[in-house]
C-alpha positions in Angstrom: -3.9 -21.6 32.3 -2.9 -24.0 30.0 0.3 -23.5 28.6 -1.2 -23.6 25.0 -3.3 -20.6 25.8 -1.2 -17.1 24.8 -3.9 -14.9 25.9 -7.4 -15.4 28.1 -9.8 -12.4 28.9 -12.9 -13.4 31.0 -15.4 -10.9 31.1 -13.2 -8.2 31.2 -15.1 -4.4 31.4 -13.2 -1.2 31.8 -15.4 2.0 32.8 -14.5 5.7 33.0 -16.5 8.3 35.7 -17.3 11.2 34.0 -16.7 14.3 36.3 -18.8 17.6 35.6 -15.5 19.5 36.4 -11.7 19.5 37.2 -12.7 20.5 40.7 -15.2 17.0 41.5 -12.1 14.9 40.0 -10.1 16.5 42.5 -12.2 15.7 45.4 -13.0 12.8 44.0 -9.2 11.5 43.7 -8.2 13.2 47.1 -11.4 12.1 49.4 -13.3 9.9 47.2 -15.9 12.8 48.0 -19.2 12.0 44.7 -21.1 14.8 44.7 -24.5 14.7 42.5 -25.1 12.3 39.9 -21.9 10.6 38.1 -21.8 9.9 34.2 -20.5 6.8 33.6 -18.4 5.8 30.3 -18.4 2.2 29.4 -15.0 1.4 27.1 -15.3 -2.3 27.0 -18.4 -4.5 28.2 -17.7 -8.1 29.5 -15.1 -9.1 26.9 -14.2 -12.9 26.8 -11.9 -14.7 24.5 -9.1 -17.1 24.4 -5.6 -16.9 21.8 -3.8 -19.7 21.4 -0.1 -19.9 21.1 1.0 -19.3 17.5 -2.3 -17.9 16.6 -3.0 -14.7 14.9 -6.1 -12.4 15.9 -7.7 -9.6 14.2 -9.2 -7.1 16.0 -11.6 -5.0 13.6 -14.0 -2.2 14.6 -15.2 1.5 14.1 -13.3 4.3 16.1 -14.3 4.6 19.4 -15.2 0.6 19.5 -12.6 -0.2 22.3 -9.5 -1.6 20.1 -7.3 0.4 21.6 -8.4 0.0 25.4 -8.4 -3.5 24.6 -4.7 -3.7 23.8 -3.8 -1.4 26.9 -5.8 -4.0 29.1 -3.9 -7.1 27.7 -0.4 -5.4 27.6 -1.1 -4.2 31.1 -0.4 -0.5 30.6 -4.2 -0.3 31.5 -6.2 -2.0 34.6 -9.9 -3.4 34.0 -12.5 -2.2 36.2 -13.8 -5.6 36.5 -13.1 -9.2 34.9 -9.6 -11.3 34.4 -6.7 -11.0 32.3 -4.2 -13.4 31.5 -1.2 -13.4 29.3 1.8 -16.2 28.9 4.7 -14.8 27.3 6.8 -12.0 26.4 4.3 -9.5 25.2 5.6 -6.2 22.5 3.7 -3.6 21.5 3.1 -0.9 19.0 0.1 1.2 19.6 -0.5 4.7 19.6 2.1 6.6 17.5 5.3 8.3 20.5 4.1 6.0 22.9 7.3 4.5 24.9 9.6 7.4 23.4 11.0 10.1 25.0 10.9 13.0 22.1 14.0 14.5 23.7 16.0 11.8 23.5 18.0 10.9 20.4 16.6 7.7 17.8 19.6 5.6 19.3 18.7 6.3 23.1 15.2 5.5 22.5 16.1 2.5 20.9 18.3 1.6 24.2 15.3 2.5 26.6 12.3 1.0 24.4 14.5 -2.2 24.7 15.4 -2.1 28.2 11.8 -1.7 29.3 11.1 -4.9 27.4 13.9 -6.8 29.2 16.9 -6.7 27.3 20.0 -5.7 28.9 22.8 -3.3 27.4 24.4 -6.3 25.9 21.6 -7.8 24.1 21.0 -4.4 23.1 24.4 -3.6 21.6 24.8 -6.9 19.8 20.9 -6.5 17.9 21.7 -2.6 17.4 23.1 -2.9 14.1 19.8 -4.8 12.8 17.5 -2.5 14.1 19.3 0.0 12.0 19.2 -1.6 9.0 15.9 -2.1 9.5 14.2 0.9 10.1 16.4 2.8 7.5 16.4 6.2 9.0 20.2 6.7 8.5 21.6 9.6 10.5 18.4 10.8 12.0 19.1 8.0 14.3 21.2 10.5 16.3 18.6 13.1 16.2 15.9 13.8 18.8 13.0 11.9 18.0 10.9 15.1 18.3 12.0 16.0 14.9 11.0 12.6 13.0 8.1 12.4 10.7 5.2 10.4 11.9 6.5 7.9 9.0 10.2 7.7 11.0 8.7 7.1 14.0 7.0 4.0 13.2 10.0 2.5 11.4 11.9 3.1 14.3 9.5 1.5 17.0 8.4 -1.3 14.8 12.1 -2.1 14.3 12.4 -2.2 18.1 10.1 -4.7 18.5 10.4 -6.7 15.6 13.9 -7.2 17.3 12.6 -8.4 21.0 11.9 -11.9 20.3 8.7 -11.7 21.6 6.3 -14.7 22.1 3.1 -12.1 21.4 3.1 -9.2 19.3 0.6 -6.4 19.8 0.3 -4.2 16.6 -2.2 -1.4 16.4 -3.1 0.5 13.1 0.4 1.5 13.3 1.4 0.9 9.6 -1.1 3.3 8.4 1.5 5.4 8.5 4.1 3.9 6.8 5.2 4.3 3.3 4.6 1.4 1.0 8.0 0.0 0.7 8.1 -0.3 4.5 4.5 -1.3 5.2 5.5 -4.4 2.9 8.5 -5.0 4.8 6.5 -5.2 7.8 3.9 -7.2 6.9 6.6 -10.0 5.3 7.9 -10.2 9.3 4.6 -10.1 10.6 3.7 -13.1 8.4 6.9 -15.1 9.3 6.4 -14.2 13.1 2.9 -15.6 12.8 4.2 -18.9 11.6 5.4 -19.5 15.3 4.7 -16.6 17.3 1.3 -15.2 18.6 0.0 -12.0 16.9 -2.9 -9.4 17.8 -3.6 -7.3 14.9 -5.5 -4.4 14.8 -6.5 -2.5 11.1 -8.9 -1.0 9.5 -8.0 -2.7 6.6 -10.3 -5.8 6.5 -8.3 -7.0 3.8 -5.0 -7.4 5.7 -6.7 -8.9 8.7 -8.5 -12.0 6.4 -4.8 -12.7 4.7 -2.7 -12.1 7.9 -5.1 -13.5 10.6 -7.2 -16.9 11.3 -9.6 -15.7 13.7 -10.8 -12.3 14.5 -13.0 -10.0 16.6 -15.5 -7.4 15.9 -16.0 -4.6 18.8 -18.6 -1.9 18.5 -19.1 0.4 21.4 -16.8 -1.7 23.8 -18.9 -5.4 23.1 -18.4 -8.4 21.2 -20.1 -8.0 18.5 -18.7 -11.3 16.8 -15.7 -13.8 17.1 -14.9 -16.1 14.6 -13.3 -16.6 11.3 -11.4 -13.9 10.2 -13.1 -13.7 6.8 -16.6 -13.9 8.1 -16.0 -11.9 10.8 -14.9 -9.5 8.5 -17.7 -9.6 5.9 -20.6 -9.2 8.8 -18.7 -5.9 10.0 -18.4 -4.7 6.2 -22.1 -5.5 5.8 -22.8 -3.8 9.4 -22.2 -0.6 7.7 -25.1 -0.6 5.6 -27.4 -2.6 7.7 -27.3 0.0 10.6 -29.0 2.0 8.4 -31.9 -0.4 7.3 -35.5 0.9 8.7 -37.1 -1.9 10.9 -39.6 -3.1 7.9 -36.7 -2.9 5.1 -34.4 -4.8 7.6 -37.3 -7.5 7.9 -37.4 -7.5 4.0 -33.7 -8.2 3.6 -34.3 -11.5 5.7 -34.2 -13.6 2.3 -33.4 -17.1 1.1 -30.5 -17.8 -0.6 -29.8 -16.8 -3.8 -30.5 -19.4 -6.3 -26.8 -19.5 -8.4 -27.0 -22.8 -10.3 -25.7 -25.1 -8.6 -22.8 -23.3 -7.2 -22.2 -22.3 -4.1 -25.0 -20.5 -1.8 -24.5 -16.9 -0.8 -22.5 -16.6 2.7 -23.8 -12.7 3.6 -25.8 -10.2 2.1 -26.8 -6.3 2.8 -27.8 -2.7 1.6 -30.6 -0.5 1.7 -33.2 -2.9 0.4 -33.8 -0.5 -2.4 -33.6 -3.1 -4.9 -32.3 -6.6 -5.2 -30.1 -8.6 -6.8 -31.9 -11.7 -7.9 -29.4 -14.3 -9.6 -26.4 -14.1 -11.3 -24.2 -16.7 -13.3 -20.1 -16.9 -14.6 -20.5 -18.6 -17.9 -17.6 -19.6 -20.2 -16.5 -19.1 -23.6 -18.7 -22.0 -24.7 -22.2 -20.2 -22.7 -21.9 -23.0 -20.3 -21.6 -22.6 -16.1 -17.9 -21.8 -15.1 -16.9 -24.2 -12.5 -13.3 -25.0 -13.4 -11.0 -22.0 -14.8 -8.4 -24.3 -16.4 -6.9 -21.9 -18.9 -7.4 -17.8 -19.6 -10.5 -17.3 -21.7 -13.4 -14.8 -22.3 -16.3 -15.1 -19.8 -19.6 -14.0 -19.2 -20.9 -12.6 -16.0 -24.9 -12.3 -16.0 -26.7 -10.5 -12.9 -30.3 -9.9 -13.2 -32.1 -7.5 -10.5 -35.4 -6.2 -9.4 -35.8 -2.6 -8.3 -38.4 -2.2 -5.1 -38.2 1.2 -5.6 -37.2 3.7 -8.1 -33.4 4.1 -8.5 -32.0 6.8 -10.2 -27.9 6.0 -11.7 -28.0 3.0 -10.6 -24.8 0.7 -10.5 -23.9 -2.9 -11.0 -20.7 -4.3 -10.0 -19.0 -7.2 -9.1 -15.4 -8.5 -7.6 -13.4 -11.5 -8.4 -11.7 -12.8 -4.9 -9.5 -15.3 -3.9 -9.6 -17.8 -0.8 -8.7 -15.3 1.4 -11.3 -12.9 0.4 -8.6 -10.4 -1.3 -10.3 -8.5 -4.3 -8.3 -9.7 -7.7 -10.2 -7.6 -9.6 -13.0 -5.8 -10.0 -15.8 -3.7 -12.1 -18.9 -2.1 -12.4 -21.4 -0.5 -14.8 -21.0 3.2 -14.3 -17.9 3.0 -17.3 -19.3 0.1 -19.0 -23.2 1.1 -19.2 -22.8 5.1 -19.3 -26.5 5.6 -20.9 -28.4 3.5 -18.2 -29.8 6.3 -15.6 -33.1 4.8 -14.0 -34.5 1.5 -12.9 -38.4 2.3 -12.3 -40.0 0.9 -9.4 -40.9 -3.1 -10.1 -38.7 -3.1 -12.9 -36.2 -6.2 -13.7 -32.8 -5.4 -15.3 -30.5 -7.7 -16.5 -27.0 -7.0 -17.5 -24.3 -9.0 -18.9 -20.3 -8.4 -18.3 -17.8 -9.9 -20.8 -14.2 -9.9 -20.0 -11.0 -11.4 -20.5 -10.2 -14.2 -16.6 -6.7 -14.9 -17.0 -5.1 -18.2 -16.0 -5.4 -18.2 -12.0 -3.1 -20.1 -9.7 -4.9 -23.2 -8.3 -7.3 -22.9 -5.4 -10.8 -21.5 -5.0 -12.0 -18.3 -5.8 -15.4 -16.3 -5.5 -17.6 -13.3 -7.1 -19.2 -10.9 -5.0 -21.7 -9.2 -6.6 -23.8 -5.8 -5.6 -26.5 -3.4 -6.7 -26.0 0.1 -5.9 -26.7 3.7 -6.9 -25.0 7.1 -7.5 -21.5 7.7 -8.9 -18.1 5.8 -8.4 -17.3 8.8 -5.6 -20.2 9.1 -3.9 -23.1 6.1 -3.5 -25.0 3.8 -1.3 -25.2 -0.1 -1.7 -29.0 -1.3 -2.2 -27.6 -5.0 -2.2 -24.4 -6.6 -1.7 -24.1 -10.5 -2.0 -20.7 -11.7 -0.7 -19.2 -14.9 -2.5 -22.2 -15.4 -4.8 -20.6 -17.6 -7.0 -17.5 -19.8 -6.6 -15.4 -21.0 -9.0 -11.9 -23.1 -8.8 -8.8 -22.7 -10.9 -6.5 -25.5 -12.3 -3.0 -24.8 -13.0 0.0 -26.5 -13.4 3.2 -25.9 -11.6 5.1 -23.5 -14.4 2.6 -20.8 -13.3 4.3 -18.2 -10.8 2.3 -15.7 -9.0 -1.7 -15.3 -8.6 -2.0 -15.6 -12.4 -0.2 -16.4 -16.1 0.5 -13.5 -17.9 -1.0 -13.0 -21.8 2.2 -13.3 -24.1 2.7 -10.5 -26.3 6.3 -10.5 -27.0 9.8 -11.0 -25.8 13.0 -9.7 -27.4 16.5 -9.0 -26.7 17.5 -5.7 -27.4 21.1 -4.9 -27.3 22.8 -1.9 -26.5 22.4 0.2 -23.1 20.4 3.0 -25.5 18.0 0.0 -27.2 
C-alpha cells in the first residue's frame, strides 16, 4: 500500500445469516449446525475505492444503504465477509450515538477511557483535558453520569474527544445532526481546518455539506456502489435518483433527451423528474434585456423559463435556485406566491414564466441556476422536470467585497447614548 494512500478497500463485502429462531442461531454458534435453508442479508457487496492522504470523502445514501457498516469495517469494529481493507494512520471515529462511552461513568471518566482506547497516555490526556472541556462546553455536567446527558451534550463531548486525538484519519457518521446550530458550526470549522492536512470520511444526508466539505463522494445503495467521483456530480445524481426510480420504463426512456438549449451558455449537467412536463428553454437577462454572462454590479435581472406539459398538470410550479461553485443554494423562488392564479396547464400546452428580481453583487466566481417544473403545494409536491445547472454566469467583484455578496446600502448613522 502506497504511503500516499490512507484508506484502501478492495472487493469488500459483508453478509449476515438470517436465522428463523434463536434456537437455530444458538445451534449454529455452538456446533456450526445448519438446518434448513438460511436466508442471507448482503449489507455490502463488492465495494472498492481508495482515499489519498489529505483527501476528504463524503459517503451518501439512504437509510439501510450500508454506510454505517462500511465505516465500522474501515474502523476495525466489524470484520468483512470477504475483501481487503487497509488503513494507513491513526484513525478516530464518531459513529453511532453512544458508541465508546459507558452510560454509568461521568463525562470526565469517559473522556479518559475513550482517549485511552485511542492510544493516548494518562499524561497526554491530562495535558489536553482543559481544551477538550472548553470545546465541549457542557459545564458542570462533565462530572455527571453521561446517562443523564441529552443527545446534544453527548455529541458535544464525543466530538471534543476525537478533535483532540491528533488522528491522521477522522470518520464522522451523521453525528452532527443532533447538535445545536452553534456547536454544529464549531464542528464544521474544525473539520474544514482538519481537512487541510488530514484525511476525512464524512457521512451525511445533507448533500450541501458533502459538496462544501468533500472533494469526492461515494454513493451507496443497498450495499453497492452506485457512483464514486467528484462530490458535486455524485450528490446531484443521488438527489436525482429520488425521482428517477419512480419513473415507469416508458417514461424513463422519454427522459433520455438532448441537453437543454441555453443561448450559448453552459450545457445541462443533469436532469430528472416524473416526465409529466418538460422545461424547453431558459435564459437569464440583464437589466438591458441581454443574456447575462458576467455580473459586475447589482442589478435587476429577468429569468425566463419556458415549459411544455405532456399531460394535464394541476397546480403547476416553476422554480429556481441560484447556486455557488460548491452547489450551495444562495437563494431560490418559485411561482406559488408569484403567480397564485396559475392553476392548470393543459396537455400539450406551452407556458413561459418570467421572474424579475434584484440580483446582488456577488463575490467573484462561477454561479449556476437550477430550474424545475413541479406540481402541488409548497409542502407536498412532485418534480416533473428538474435541471441541475441549466444556466451559468460569472461574477466579478473588487477586493473590497467581503463575504458572499454586497449589501444594498440604505443608511448608516451614529446614534448617541445607550437608549438611542
